[in-house]
C-alpha positions in Angstrom: 31.0 2.1 -15.2 27.6 0.5 -14.7 24.8 2.4 -13.0 23.9 1.2 -9.5 21.0 -1.1 -9.3 18.0 0.3 -7.3 17.8 -1.2 -3.8 14.7 -3.2 -3.2 12.6 -1.6 -0.4 12.2 -3.5 2.8 8.8 -5.0 3.6 8.5 -2.6 6.5 9.1 0.4 4.2 6.5 -0.9 1.8 4.0 -1.5 4.6 4.5 2.0 6.0 3.9 3.5 2.5 0.8 1.4 1.9 -0.6 2.4 5.3 0.1 6.1 4.6 -1.7 5.9 1.2 -4.6 4.0 2.8 -5.1 6.7 5.4 -4.7 9.5 2.9 -7.2 7.9 0.5 -9.7 7.3 3.4 -9.8 11.1 3.8 -10.1 11.5 0.0 -7.0 13.7 0.1 -4.6 14.3 -2.7 -0.8 14.1 -2.2 -0.9 17.9 -2.2 -3.6 18.0 0.5 -1.4 15.9 2.8 1.7 17.8 1.9 0.1 21.1 3.0 -1.1 19.6 6.3 2.4 18.3 7.3 4.7 20.8 5.5 6.2 18.2 3.1 6.5 18.2 -0.7 3.8 16.1 -2.4 6.5 14.3 -4.5 8.4 13.4 -1.4 5.2 11.8 0.0 4.6 10.0 -3.2 8.1 8.5 -2.9 7.3 7.4 0.7 4.0 5.8 -0.4 5.9 3.8 -3.1 8.6 2.7 -0.6 11.3 4.7 -2.4 12.2 6.8 0.6 13.3 5.7 4.0 11.8 8.2 6.4 13.1 9.3 9.7 11.0 8.9 12.8 10.5 12.7 12.8 9.2 12.7 9.3 6.9 9.7 10.0 5.6 11.6 13.0 4.9 14.6 10.8 3.0 12.5 8.3 0.9 10.9 11.1 0.3 14.3 12.5 -0.9 15.6 9.2 -3.3 12.8 9.0 -4.4 13.3 12.6 -3.6 9.7 13.6 -1.1 8.3 16.1 2.2 7.2 14.6 1.7 3.6 15.7 -1.3 3.5 13.3 1.0 3.9 10.3 3.4 1.4 11.6 1.0 -1.5 12.0 -0.1 -3.8 9.2 -3.7 -3.3 8.1 -4.1 -7.1 7.5 
Protein backbone atom coordinates (compact mmCIF):
# COMPACT_ATOMS: atom_id res chain seq x y z
CA UNK A 1 0.00 0.00 0.00
CA UNK A 2 1.33 3.43 -0.93
CA UNK A 3 1.60 6.20 1.62
CA UNK A 4 -0.95 8.99 1.28
CA UNK A 5 0.36 12.04 -0.52
CA UNK A 6 0.40 15.17 1.64
CA UNK A 7 -2.48 17.49 0.91
CA UNK A 8 -1.50 20.87 -0.49
CA UNK A 9 -2.53 23.62 1.94
CA UNK A 10 -5.10 26.12 0.73
CA UNK A 11 -4.08 29.66 -0.13
CA UNK A 12 -6.13 30.87 2.85
CA UNK A 13 -4.34 28.53 5.25
CA UNK A 14 -0.96 29.66 3.94
CA UNK A 15 -1.98 33.33 4.22
CA UNK A 16 -3.14 32.86 7.82
CA UNK A 17 0.15 31.18 8.72
CA UNK A 18 2.14 33.90 6.99
CA UNK A 19 0.23 36.64 8.84
CA UNK A 20 0.66 34.81 12.14
CA UNK A 21 4.43 34.58 11.60
CA UNK A 22 4.63 38.26 10.56
CA UNK A 23 2.84 39.41 13.70
CA UNK A 24 4.97 37.16 15.91
CA UNK A 25 8.20 38.36 14.31
CA UNK A 26 7.11 42.03 14.62
CA UNK A 27 7.14 41.47 18.36
CA UNK A 28 10.47 39.64 18.20
CA UNK A 29 8.85 36.63 19.87
CA UNK A 30 9.88 33.02 19.53
CA UNK A 31 7.38 30.26 18.92
CA UNK A 32 7.75 29.42 22.61
CA UNK A 33 6.92 33.02 23.61
CA UNK A 34 3.67 32.96 21.65
CA UNK A 35 2.86 29.47 22.88
CA UNK A 36 3.11 30.60 26.49
CA UNK A 37 0.88 33.60 25.81
CA UNK A 38 -1.91 31.59 24.21
CA UNK A 39 -1.49 28.19 25.95
CA UNK A 40 -0.58 26.28 22.79
CA UNK A 41 2.44 24.10 22.05
CA UNK A 42 5.19 25.85 20.08
CA UNK A 43 5.40 22.98 17.57
CA UNK A 44 1.66 23.26 16.90
CA UNK A 45 2.11 26.99 16.19
CA UNK A 46 5.03 26.19 13.87
CA UNK A 47 2.76 23.80 11.93
CA UNK A 48 0.11 26.54 11.67
CA UNK A 49 2.67 29.04 10.39
CA UNK A 50 3.75 26.58 7.68
CA UNK A 51 0.14 25.92 6.67
CA UNK A 52 0.30 22.30 7.84
CA UNK A 53 -2.55 22.66 10.34
CA UNK A 54 -6.11 23.72 9.67
CA UNK A 55 -7.01 25.66 12.80
CA UNK A 56 -10.47 26.02 14.26
CA UNK A 57 -11.95 29.46 14.76
CA UNK A 58 -11.43 29.02 18.51
CA UNK A 59 -7.72 28.31 18.04
CA UNK A 60 -7.36 31.21 15.61
CA UNK A 61 -8.95 33.46 18.25
CA UNK A 62 -6.51 32.14 20.88
CA UNK A 63 -3.57 32.92 18.61
CA UNK A 64 -4.89 36.43 17.92
CA UNK A 65 -5.47 36.97 21.63
CA UNK A 66 -1.94 35.83 22.42
CA UNK A 67 -0.64 38.41 19.97
CA UNK A 68 -3.00 41.08 21.28
CA UNK A 69 -4.59 41.70 17.88
CA UNK A 70 -8.16 41.31 16.64
CA UNK A 71 -8.77 38.05 14.78
CA UNK A 72 -9.60 39.85 11.53
CA UNK A 73 -6.02 41.13 11.43
CA UNK A 74 -4.72 37.58 10.98
CA UNK A 75 -7.38 36.80 8.38
CA UNK A 76 -6.54 39.59 5.96
CA UNK A 77 -3.76 39.65 3.46
CA UNK A 78 -0.82 41.91 4.24
CA UNK A 79 -0.40 42.76 0.54
